[in-house]
C-alpha atoms as a printed R data frame, in Angstrom:
    type eleno elety resid chain resno       x       y       z
1   ATOM     1    CA   MET     A     1  89.987 102.644  71.853
2   ATOM     2    CA   GLU     A     2  89.735 105.227  74.817
3   ATOM     3    CA   ALA     A     3  92.874 107.291  75.501
4   ATOM     4    CA   HIS     A     4  93.538 106.096  79.224
5   ATOM     5    CA   SER     A     5  93.257 102.582  77.675
6   ATOM     6    CA   GLU     A     6  95.884 103.541  75.239
7   ATOM     7    CA   ALA     A     7  98.031 104.746  77.737
8   ATOM     8    CA   ASP     A     8  98.229 101.514  79.529
9   ATOM     9    CA   ASP     A     9  98.799  99.450  76.803
10  ATOM    10    CA   SER     A    10 101.618 101.601  75.520
11  ATOM    11    CA   VAL     A    11 102.876 102.088  79.019
12  ATOM    12    CA   ARG     A    12 102.848  98.200  79.656
13  ATOM    13    CA   LEU     A    13 104.627  97.226  76.146
14  ATOM    14    CA   GLN     A    14 107.147  99.861  76.903
15  ATOM    15    CA   LEU     A    15 108.601  98.424  80.235
16  ATOM    16    CA   ALA     A    16 107.876  95.072  78.529
17  ATOM    17    CA   GLU     A    17 110.233  95.917  75.708
18  ATOM    18    CA   GLN     A    18 113.072  97.199  78.131
19  ATOM    19    CA   LEU     A    19 112.686  94.729  80.693
20  ATOM    20    CA   GLY     A    20 112.406  91.403  78.811
21  ATOM    21    CA   GLY     A    21 115.134  89.383  78.384
22  ATOM    22    CA   GLU     A    22 117.714  89.663  81.194
23  ATOM    23    CA   SER     A    23 115.587  91.339  83.923
24  ATOM    24    CA   CYS     A    24 114.043  89.445  86.739
25  ATOM    25    CA   LEU     A    25 110.886  91.163  86.370
26  ATOM    26    CA   ARG     A    26 107.630  90.699  84.988
27  ATOM    27    CA   VAL     A    27 105.263  93.127  83.340
28  ATOM    28    CA   THR     A    28 101.543  92.799  84.001
29  ATOM    29    CA   ARG     A    29  98.248  94.194  84.386
30  ATOM    30    CA   ASP     A    30  94.816  93.600  86.285
31  ATOM    31    CA   LYS     A    31  96.189  92.184  89.084
32  ATOM    32    CA   GLY     A    32  95.365  92.683  93.048
33  ATOM    33    CA   VAL     A    33  97.731  93.491  94.955
34  ATOM    34    CA   LEU     A    34  97.995  91.546  98.249
35  ATOM    35    CA   PRO     A    35  97.017  91.372 101.312
36  ATOM    36    CA   GLU     A    36  93.928  93.700 101.803
37  ATOM    37    CA   ARG     A    37  94.430  96.831 103.697
38  ATOM    38    CA   ASP     A    38  91.136  98.320 105.225
39  ATOM    39    CA   GLY     A    39  89.074  95.464 103.155
40  ATOM    40    CA   TYR     A    40  90.945  96.898  99.836
41  ATOM    41    CA   ALA     A    41  93.173  94.971  96.964
42  ATOM    42    CA   PRO     A    42  93.320  97.685  94.301
43  ATOM    43    CA   GLU     A    43  94.073  96.486  90.884
44  ATOM    44    CA   PRO     A    44  96.769  98.711  88.950
45  ATOM    45    CA   ASP     A    45  96.532  99.173  85.246
46  ATOM    46    CA   VAL     A    46  99.903  98.023  84.866
47  ATOM    47    CA   LEU     A    47 102.330  96.290  87.490
48  ATOM    48    CA   VAL     A    48 105.769  95.050  87.640
49  ATOM    49    CA   ALA     A    49 106.791  92.248  89.649
50  ATOM    50    CA   ASP     A    50 109.658  89.917  90.558
51  ATOM    51    CA   GLU     A    51 109.422  87.251  87.571
52  ATOM    52    CA   GLY     A    52 107.989  83.726  89.716
53  ATOM    53    CA   ALA     A    53 105.923  85.937  91.806
54  ATOM    54    CA   LEU     A    54 103.033  85.605  89.470
55  ATOM    55    CA   GLY     A    55 101.897  82.574  88.272
56  ATOM    56    CA   PRO     A    56 100.154  81.544  84.821
57  ATOM    57    CA   GLY     A    57  96.174  81.650  86.482
58  ATOM    58    CA   ASP     A    58  97.283  83.818  89.405
59  ATOM    59    CA   ALA     A    59  94.507  87.255  90.171
60  ATOM    60    CA   PHE     A    60  96.684  88.571  92.950
61  ATOM    61    CA   VAL     A    61 100.530  89.560  93.540
62  ATOM    62    CA   ASP     A    62 102.349  89.742  97.264
63  ATOM    63    CA   GLN     A    63 102.816  93.462  97.756
64  ATOM    64    CA   GLY     A    64 106.424  92.270  98.627
65  ATOM    65    CA   HIS     A    65 106.931  91.366  95.308
66  ATOM    66    CA   VAL     A    66 105.706  94.722  93.092
67  ATOM    67    CA   HIS     A    67 108.184  97.494  92.192
68  ATOM    68    CA   PHE     A    68 105.731  99.855  89.857
69  ATOM    69    CA   VAL     A    69 102.662 100.287  89.559
70  ATOM    70    CA   ALA     A    70 100.366 102.774  87.243
71  ATOM    71    CA   GLU     A    71  97.790 104.109  86.670
72  ATOM    72    CA   SER     A    72  95.556 105.851  83.685
73  ATOM    73    CA   VAL     A    73  92.785 108.266  85.296
74  ATOM    74    CA   SER     A    74  89.883 109.583  83.587
75  ATOM    75    CA   HIS     A    75  86.398 111.080  84.601
76  ATOM    76    CA   SER     A    76  85.421 108.024  86.566
77  ATOM    77    CA   THR     A    77  88.943 107.653  88.292
78  ATOM    78    CA   VAL     A    78  90.637 110.535  88.941
79  ATOM    79    CA   GLY     A    79  89.977 110.695  92.287
80  ATOM    80    CA   GLN     A    80  91.153 106.596  93.252
81  ATOM    81    CA   GLY     A    81  94.524 107.279  91.344
82  ATOM    82    CA   TYR     A    82  95.137 110.045  93.378
83  ATOM    83    CA   GLY     A    83  93.624 109.317  96.555
84  ATOM    84    CA   ARG     A    84  92.291 105.857  97.838
85  ATOM    85    CA   LYS     A    85  95.289 104.231  95.321
86  ATOM    86    CA   LEU     A    86  98.294 106.940  96.256
87  ATOM    87    CA   ASN     A    87  98.037 106.523  99.513
88  ATOM    88    CA   GLN     A    88  97.626 102.339  99.242
89  ATOM    89    CA   TYR     A    89 100.430 101.881  97.196
90  ATOM    90    CA   ALA     A    90 102.532 103.878  99.512
91  ATOM    91    CA   ALA     A    91 101.561 102.404 102.539
92  ATOM    92    CA   ARG     A    92 102.482  98.766 100.958
93  ATOM    93    CA   GLY     A    93 105.770 100.379 100.232
94  ATOM    94    CA   ILE     A    94 105.687 100.133  96.385
95  ATOM    95    CA   PRO     A    95 108.496 101.924  95.224
96  ATOM    96    CA   THR     A    96 107.341 103.486  92.118
97  ATOM    97    CA   TYR     A    97 103.622 104.617  91.297
98  ATOM    98    CA   LEU     A    98 103.362 106.626  88.150
99  ATOM    99    CA   ILE     A    99  99.812 108.212  87.160
100 ATOM   100    CA   VAL     A   100  98.727 109.435  83.598
101 ATOM   101    CA   ASP     A   101  96.368 112.048  83.502
102 ATOM   102    CA   VAL     A   102  94.801 111.841  80.206
103 ATOM   103    CA   LEU     A   103  91.999 114.763  81.530
104 ATOM   104    CA   THR     A   104  95.040 117.375  82.084
105 ATOM   105    CA   GLY     A   105  97.643 115.783  79.768
106 ATOM   106    CA   GLU     A   106 100.166 114.868  82.225
107 ATOM   107    CA   CYS     A   107 101.943 111.968  84.060
108 ATOM   108    CA   VAL     A   108 103.328 112.193  87.785
109 ATOM   109    CA   LEU     A   109 105.964 109.873  88.844
110 ATOM   110    CA   TYR     A   110 105.739 109.335  92.810
111 ATOM   111    CA   GLN     A   111 108.579 107.413  94.197
112 ATOM   112    CA   ALA     A   112 110.107 106.672  97.893
113 ATOM   113    CA   PRO     A   113 107.237 105.654  99.961
114 ATOM   114    CA   LYS     A   114 106.959 107.059 103.567
115 ATOM   115    CA   GLY     A   115 103.981 105.739 105.869
116 ATOM   116    CA   ASP     A   116 101.266 105.870 103.322
117 ATOM   117    CA   GLU     A   117 102.739 108.901 101.269
118 ATOM   118    CA   TYR     A   118 105.326 109.582  99.112
119 ATOM   119    CA   THR     A   119 108.238 111.759  99.507
120 ATOM   120    CA   SER     A   120 109.219 112.130  95.718
121 ATOM   121    CA   ALA     A   121 106.350 113.409  93.239
122 ATOM   122    CA   VAL     A   122 107.738 115.105  89.981
123 ATOM   123    CA   PRO     A   123 105.213 115.967  87.318
124 ATOM   124    CA   TYR     A   124 105.503 115.740  83.389
125 ATOM   125    CA   ARG     A   125 103.796 117.074  80.249
126 ATOM   126    CA   PHE     A   126 102.816 114.374  77.966
127 ATOM   127    CA   GLY     A   127 105.287 114.317  75.141
128 ATOM   128    CA   GLU     A   128 108.356 114.058  77.887
129 ATOM   129    CA   GLU     A   129 110.758 110.720  78.694
130 ATOM   130    CA   ILE     A   130 110.310 109.954  82.037
131 ATOM   131    CA   GLY     A   131 113.623 108.077  82.993
132 ATOM   132    CA   PHE     A   132 113.585 106.021  86.595
133 ATOM   133    CA   SER     A   133 114.888 102.756  87.838
134 ATOM   134    CA   LEU     A   134 113.094  99.148  88.640
135 ATOM   135    CA   ALA     A   135 115.351  96.949  90.883
136 ATOM   136    CA   GLY     A   136 118.234  98.627  89.280
137 ATOM   137    CA   VAL     A   137 116.983  98.611  86.058
138 ATOM   138    CA   ALA     A   138 116.741 101.585  83.844
139 ATOM   139    CA   VAL     A   139 113.968 102.385  81.939
140 ATOM   140    CA   THR     A   140 112.287 104.967  80.251
141 ATOM   141    CA   VAL     A   141 108.762 106.066  79.526
142 ATOM   142    CA   ARG     A   142 107.745 107.958  76.407
143 ATOM   143    CA   THR     A   143 104.820 109.672  76.979
144 ATOM   144    CA   ASP     A   144 103.171 110.339  73.910
145 ATOM   145    CA   PHE     A   145 100.043 109.573  75.389
146 ATOM   146    CA   LYS     A   146  96.222 111.526  73.739
147 ATOM   147    CA   LYS     A   147  94.676 113.886  76.421
148 ATOM   148    CA   ILE     A   148  90.953 113.641  76.615
149 ATOM   149    CA   ARG     A   149  89.509 116.882  74.919
């Protein structure tokens, strides 16, 4: 399995474990975020949305129900992750965006969107824990991911 796929799975499973049960949030993947902006509906690698905002067969979720997105970037996606998707997620008001960069061995946690930018960007090295809150629920992501050599 490729490093970025392993990272996606790890983030998704960690969040699902922490948000299960009492939480009103659902962790998923490969869902488009609507409405389209500039003819584009991004599909994040990991997405946390309000429980009930996604039906079993839904391929899309409304941006107003999305609390968190994550993207693992590799050679072919690095420009999208730090460029178009970063601006798209901020412009949609998605509170938290995590980039897992398997090329550099770093993660960047973006928060506090304003316009099409995030006002907070905190870098972490692989091996560090990232703590943040999703809809009032404290979560931690372990970043023991593999770097592409």
